[in-house]
C-alpha positions as CSV (number, residue, x, y, z in Angstrom):
1,X,28.5,-42.6,-8.2
2,X,28.8,-38.9,-7.6
3,X,25.8,-37.0,-6.2
4,X,24.3,-33.5,-6.3
5,X,22.1,-32.3,-3.5
6,X,19.2,-29.9,-4.1
7,X,17.9,-28.0,-1.0
8,X,14.4,-26.6,-0.8
9,X,13.5,-23.0,-0.1
10,X,10.6,-21.1,1.6
11,X,7.2,-22.4,0.6
12,X,8.2,-26.1,1.0
13,X,7.4,-26.0,4.7
14,X,4.6,-28.3,6.0
15,X,3.6,-29.4,9.5
16,X,5.3,-32.7,10.5
17,X,8.4,-32.0,8.3
18,X,11.4,-33.9,9.6
19,X,9.4,-35.7,12.2
20,X,9.8,-39.2,10.8
21,X,13.5,-38.6,10.2
22,X,13.8,-37.5,13.9
23,X,12.0,-40.7,15.0
24,X,14.1,-43.1,12.9
25,X,17.6,-41.5,13.1
26,X,19.6,-40.4,16.2
27,X,21.6,-38.1,14.0
28,X,18.5,-36.4,12.6
29,X,17.1,-36.1,16.1
30,X,20.3,-34.5,17.3
31,X,20.0,-31.8,14.6
32,X,16.6,-30.8,15.9
33,X,17.8,-30.8,19.5
34,X,20.7,-28.6,18.5
35,X,18.3,-26.2,16.7
36,X,16.1,-26.0,19.8
37,X,19.1,-25.2,21.9
38,X,20.4,-22.5,19.6
39,X,17.2,-20.6,19.0
40,X,15.6,-21.2,22.4
41,X,12.2,-19.5,22.7
42,X,13.0,-16.8,20.1
43,X,10.3,-18.2,17.8
44,X,7.7,-18.5,20.5
45,X,8.0,-22.3,20.8
46,X,10.8,-24.8,20.3
47,X,11.9,-25.1,16.7
48,X,11.2,-28.9,16.6
49,X,7.7,-28.3,18.0
50,X,6.9,-25.9,15.2
51,X,8.2,-28.3,12.6
52,X,6.4,-31.3,14.0
53,X,3.2,-29.7,15.2
54,X,2.8,-26.3,13.7
55,X,0.3,-24.6,13.8
56,X,0.5,-23.9,10.0
57,X,-0.2,-20.1,10.3
58,X,2.9,-19.8,12.6
59,X,5.1,-22.2,10.6
60,X,4.3,-20.2,7.4
61,X,5.6,-17.0,8.8
62,X,8.9,-16.1,7.1
63,X,10.8,-15.6,10.4
64,X,9.7,-19.2,11.4
65,X,9.7,-21.1,8.1
66,X,13.2,-20.2,7.1
67,X,15.1,-21.6,10.2
68,X,12.6,-24.5,10.3
69,X,13.2,-25.5,6.6
70,X,17.0,-25.2,7.1
71,X,16.9,-27.5,10.1
72,X,14.5,-30.0,8.6
73,X,16.6,-30.2,5.4
74,X,19.8,-30.9,7.4
75,X,18.1,-33.4,9.6
76,X,16.9,-35.2,6.5
77,X,20.5,-35.2,5.1
78,X,22.1,-36.7,8.1
79,X,19.2,-39.1,8.6
80,X,19.5,-40.3,5.0
81,X,23.2,-41.0,5.4
82,X,22.5,-42.6,8.7
83,X,19.9,-44.9,7.1
84,X,22.4,-46.1,4.5
85,X,25.3,-46.3,6.9
86,X,27.2,-43.9,4.6
87,X,29.7,-41.1,5.6
88,X,29.7,-37.7,3.8
89,X,32.9,-38.8,2.1
90,X,31.3,-41.9,0.8
91,X,28.4,-39.9,-0.6
92,X,30.8,-38.2,-3.0
93,X,28.9,-34.9,-3.2
94,X,30.3,-33.0,-6.1
95,X,27.8,-30.1,-6.0
96,X,24.9,-28.6,-4.1
97,X,22.3,-26.0,-4.9
98,X,19.4,-24.5,-3.0
99,X,16.4,-22.4,-4.0
100,X,16.8,-19.0,-2.3
101,X,16.9,-19.9,1.5
102,X,18.1,-23.4,0.4
103,X,21.4,-21.8,-0.8
104,X,22.3,-21.6,2.9
105,X,21.6,-25.3,3.4
106,X,23.8,-26.1,0.3
107,X,26.6,-23.8,1.6
108,X,26.6,-25.6,5.0
109,X,26.8,-29.0,3.3
110,X,29.8,-27.7,1.4
111,X,31.5,-26.7,4.6
112,X,31.1,-22.9,4.2
113,X,29.9,-22.5,7.8
114,X,28.8,-24.5,10.8
115,X,25.2,-25.7,11.4
116,X,24.9,-23.1,14.2
117,X,26.2,-20.2,12.2
118,X,24.0,-21.1,9.3
119,X,20.9,-21.4,11.6
120,X,21.6,-18.0,13.2
121,X,22.0,-16.5,9.7
122,X,18.7,-17.9,8.3
123,X,16.9,-17.0,11.5
124,X,18.1,-13.4,11.2
125,X,17.4,-13.4,7.4
126,X,13.8,-14.7,8.0
127,X,13.1,-12.1,10.7
128,X,14.5,-9.2,8.6
129,X,12.6,-10.3,5.6
130,X,9.4,-10.6,7.6
131,X,9.9,-7.1,9.0
132,X,10.7,-5.7,5.5
133,X,7.5,-7.3,4.1
134,X,5.4,-5.9,6.9
135,X,6.7,-2.4,6.3
136,X,5.3,-2.2,2.7
137,X,2.1,-3.2,0.9
138,X,3.7,-5.6,-1.5
139,X,3.2,-9.1,-3.0
140,X,4.3,-11.6,-5.7
141,X,2.6,-13.0,-8.8
142,X,3.4,-16.3,-10.6
143,X,3.3,-16.1,-14.4
144,X,2.7,-19.4,-16.0
145,X,3.6,-19.6,-19.7
146,X,6.1,-16.7,-19.4
147,X,9.8,-16.6,-20.2
148,X,12.2,-13.8,-19.1
149,X,11.3,-11.5,-22.0
150,X,7.5,-11.8,-21.4
151,X,7.9,-11.4,-17.6
152,X,9.9,-8.3,-18.1
153,X,7.4,-7.0,-20.5
154,X,4.6,-7.5,-18.0
155,X,6.6,-5.6,-15.4
156,X,7.3,-2.7,-17.7
157,X,3.7,-2.3,-18.6
158,X,2.4,-2.7,-15.1
159,X,5.1,-0.9,-13.1
160,X,4.1,2.7,-13.6
161,X,5.5,4.6,-10.6
162,X,5.7,1.6,-8.4
163,X,8.2,-1.2,-7.9
164,X,7.7,-4.4,-10.0
165,X,10.5,-6.8,-11.0
166,X,11.1,-10.4,-12.0
167,X,12.0,-12.3,-8.9
168,X,12.2,-16.0,-9.6
169,X,13.1,-17.9,-12.9
170,X,12.0,-21.3,-11.5
171,X,11.6,-23.3,-14.7
172,X,10.7,-22.8,-18.4
173,X,7.3,-21.2,-18.4
174,X,7.3,-20.4,-14.7
175,X,8.4,-17.0,-13.6
176,X,7.5,-15.1,-10.5
177,X,7.3,-11.3,-10.4
178,X,7.5,-9.2,-7.2
179,X,6.5,-5.6,-6.2
180,X,4.0,-3.3,-4.8
181,X,0.5,-4.7,-4.4
182,X,-0.9,-2.1,-6.8
183,X,1.6,-3.0,-9.5
184,X,0.8,-6.7,-8.9
185,X,-2.9,-6.0,-9.4
186,X,-2.1,-4.4,-12.8
187,X,0.3,-7.2,-13.7
188,X,-2.4,-9.8,-13.2
189,X,-4.7,-8.1,-15.7
190,X,-1.9,-7.3,-18.2
191,X,-0.6,-10.9,-18.0
192,X,-4.0,-12.3,-18.7
193,X,-4.3,-10.0,-21.8
194,X,-1.0,-11.4,-23.0
195,X,-2.3,-15.0,-22.8
196,X,-0.4,-15.8,-19.6
197,X,-1.9,-17.4,-16.4
198,X,-1.3,-15.1,-13.4
199,X,-1.6,-16.3,-9.9
200,X,-1.2,-14.2,-6.8
201,X,1.0,-15.9,-4.3
202,X,0.3,-16.2,-0.6
203,X,3.5,-14.6,0.7
204,X,4.4,-12.0,3.3
205,X,5.7,-9.5,0.8
206,X,7.8,-8.8,-2.3
207,X,10.8,-11.0,-1.8
208,X,13.8,-10.7,-4.2
209,X,12.9,-7.1,-5.0
210,X,14.1,-3.7,-3.8
211,X,11.6,-3.9,-1.0
212,X,14.1,-6.3,0.7
213,X,16.9,-3.7,0.9
214,X,16.6,-3.2,4.6
215,X,16.8,-6.9,5.2
216,X,19.8,-7.1,2.9
217,X,21.6,-4.5,5.0
218,X,21.0,-6.5,8.2
219,X,22.1,-9.7,6.6
220,X,25.2,-8.0,5.3
221,X,26.2,-7.1,8.8
222,X,25.6,-10.6,10.1
223,X,27.5,-12.2,7.2
224,X,30.5,-9.9,7.8
225,X,30.8,-11.3,11.3
226,X,30.4,-14.9,10.2
227,X,33.4,-17.2,9.4
228,X,33.2,-18.4,5.8
229,X,35.3,-21.5,5.0
230,X,36.7,-22.9,1.8
231,X,34.0,-24.9,-0.1
232,X,34.6,-28.6,-0.5
233,X,32.4,-28.9,-3.6
234,X,30.6,-26.7,-6.1
235,X,27.7,-24.6,-4.8
236,X,25.5,-22.7,-7.1
237,X,24.8,-19.0,-6.6
238,X,21.1,-18.1,-7.2
239,X,22.2,-14.6,-8.3
240,X,24.7,-15.5,-11.0
241,X,23.6,-19.1,-11.9
242,X,27.2,-20.0,-11.7
243,X,29.3,-21.7,-9.0
244,X,30.3,-19.5,-6.0
245,X,33.8,-18.2,-6.1
246,X,36.2,-19.5,-3.6
247,X,36.6,-16.0,-2.0
248,X,34.7,-15.7,1.2
249,X,33.8,-12.0,0.6
250,X,32.4,-12.9,-2.8
251,X,30.1,-15.5,-1.1
252,X,29.0,-13.0,1.4
253,X,28.2,-10.4,-1.3
254,X,26.2,-12.9,-3.4
255,X,24.1,-13.8,-0.4
256,X,23.4,-10.2,0.3
257,X,22.5,-9.5,-3.4
258,X,20.2,-12.5,-3.4
259,X,17.6,-10.7,-1.3
260,X,17.0,-8.0,-3.9
261,X,18.0,-10.0,-7.1
262,X,16.1,-12.6,-9.1
263,X,16.6,-16.2,-8.3
264,X,17.9,-18.0,-11.4
265,X,17.0,-21.5,-10.4
266,X,16.4,-23.0,-13.9
267,X,19.8,-21.7,-15.1
268,X,21.5,-23.2,-11.9
269,X,20.0,-26.6,-12.7
270,X,20.9,-26.3,-16.4
271,X,24.6,-25.6,-15.4
272,X,24.7,-28.6,-13.1
273,X,23.2,-30.9,-15.7
274,X,25.6,-29.8,-18.4
275,X,28.7,-30.1,-16.2
276,X,27.9,-33.3,-14.3
277,X,27.1,-36.0,-16.7
278,X,26.1,-39.3,-15.0
279,X,25.5,-37.8,-11.6
280,X,22.6,-38.5,-9.4
281,X,20.4,-35.7,-8.1
282,X,18.8,-35.9,-4.6
283,X,16.2,-33.5,-3.1
284,X,16.2,-33.0,0.6
285,X,13.0,-32.6,2.7
286,X,10.7,-30.9,3.0
287,X,8.5,-31.2,-0.1
288,X,9.0,-32.3,-3.7
289,X,9.0,-28.8,-5.3
290,X,12.5,-29.0,-6.8
291,X,11.9,-32.4,-8.4
292,X,8.7,-30.9,-10.0
293,X,10.7,-28.0,-11.3
294,X,13.4,-30.3,-12.7
295,X,10.8,-32.1,-14.8
296,X,10.1,-28.8,-16.5
297,X,13.8,-27.9,-16.8
298,X,15.0,-31.2,-18.1
299,X,12.7,-34.2,-18.2
300,X,15.6,-36.6,-18.6
301,X,17.1,-35.7,-15.3
302,X,15.6,-37.7,-12.4
303,X,15.6,-36.4,-8.9
304,X,15.4,-38.8,-6.0
305,X,13.4,-37.3,-3.1
306,X,14.1,-37.9,0.6
307,X,11.0,-36.3,2.1
308,X,10.9,-39.2,4.6
309,X,12.8,-42.4,5.4
310,X,12.7,-45.0,2.6
311,X,11.1,-47.6,4.9
312,X,8.0,-45.4,5.3
313,X,8.0,-43.5,2.0
């Protein structure tokens, strides 16, 4: 049986994530130990401590949650294989996809870069995005019941002289828009008038919008200095909703564009479903968000979750 791995993005973080994997798998524990060594005290506390103990308000900061999720997801992956006495080759992974930040997890699993290089990239990405968010009064709004056309219509009516764009196409009827706080305020009222349900998200700022341009510049410099290897399986690009090209510079460019472009997650999943009949889907820790989205994208596609070891799940 061939397998597709889905990797969670920011927002999936929760205190204690990866802890049970670390306690039951030497391989998972080694991932956290490596993460602690690589990042040192740059987050104010060891990475494993933040994952296992929080506190939530620290773990939820973009500069902390991104390296924490990346590490917890990969600890889950190796712990899962460890628990089934399987090698990566035996897993027969034909594709991987990750939601925003999770794209880095997916790329590492496909051999694009080492765990260390990936962790340094996502730590820089999280820090740069946190700084960009703090530099502007911006936010995000989830529109329930909206498709791309309706989401764009809300943005056009509410934008005025501010920034407001579609940021995440997560699943049918679930679109997130991103922009200045003033424009988000107007968007909530306009969306309600259009019969949509609008919910302001608790985020640091307007991710996947032009507000992230400064973070994209920093990330571009870091990616230029990072070795990108040939992928050993399909990895979906959030920007294009198509598999990444084999060219390393193309992968770098898509990752830079991702910070200021909408995440086309639903279309990524639809591509994988259409082109991988009879394949099993697996969602790595933390959380069960991607499985929930899949039920809205294609109810016939089941996603096996690995939030914790099977013996205690």
